[in-house]
C-alpha positions as CSV (number, residue, x, y, z in Angstrom):
1,M,65.6,-41.3,-34.9
2,P,65.8,-39.3,-38.1
3,K,65.7,-35.4,-37.4
4,E,62.7,-33.7,-38.3
5,I,63.0,-31.3,-41.3
6,T,60.7,-28.2,-42.3
7,F,59.5,-27.9,-45.6
8,D,61.6,-25.0,-46.5
9,E,64.5,-27.1,-45.4
10,A,63.2,-29.6,-47.9
11,L,62.4,-27.3,-50.5
12,T,65.9,-26.1,-50.6
13,R,67.2,-29.5,-50.9
14,A,64.6,-30.4,-54.0
15,K,65.8,-27.3,-55.6
16,R,69.6,-28.1,-55.1
17,M,68.9,-31.9,-56.2
18,S,66.8,-30.8,-59.4
19,E,69.3,-27.9,-60.2
20,R,72.4,-30.6,-59.9
21,Y,70.1,-32.9,-62.0
22,V,69.8,-30.5,-64.9
23,E,73.6,-29.1,-64.8
24,K,74.9,-32.7,-65.0
25,G,73.0,-34.3,-67.8
26,P,71.6,-33.1,-71.1
27,Y,68.2,-32.1,-69.1
28,E,66.7,-28.8,-69.0
29,F,63.9,-27.8,-66.9
30,F,60.2,-27.3,-68.4
31,P,60.0,-23.8,-69.9
32,L,57.1,-22.9,-67.3
33,P,58.7,-21.8,-63.9
34,E,55.7,-22.5,-62.2
35,I,55.5,-26.1,-63.2
36,V,59.0,-26.5,-61.9
37,E,58.4,-25.1,-58.9
38,E,55.0,-27.2,-58.3
39,V,57.4,-30.2,-59.0
40,Q,60.0,-29.0,-56.8
41,G,57.2,-29.0,-53.9
42,G,56.1,-32.1,-54.4
43,L,59.5,-33.6,-54.1
44,A,59.9,-31.1,-50.7
45,K,56.6,-32.5,-49.4
46,N,57.7,-36.3,-50.1
47,L,60.8,-35.7,-48.3
48,V,59.0,-34.2,-45.1
49,E,56.4,-36.9,-45.2
50,H,57.9,-39.7,-46.2
51,G,61.7,-39.3,-45.9
52,H,62.7,-39.4,-49.4
53,L,63.3,-36.8,-52.2
54,F,61.1,-38.8,-55.1
55,C,58.1,-39.1,-56.9
56,P,55.8,-41.6,-56.1
């Protein structure tokens, strides 16, 4: 059975994943940090609830 992950752990993973994604490609974060945080929080929530760091 997979280990339960806390929201804080999931949020750390979501931030790290999104930062690496931006670093590797010709991408940049949306200019409003609160929007970026909202998206990262949604990714973290999906990881906790569904086991995946993906948007539905």
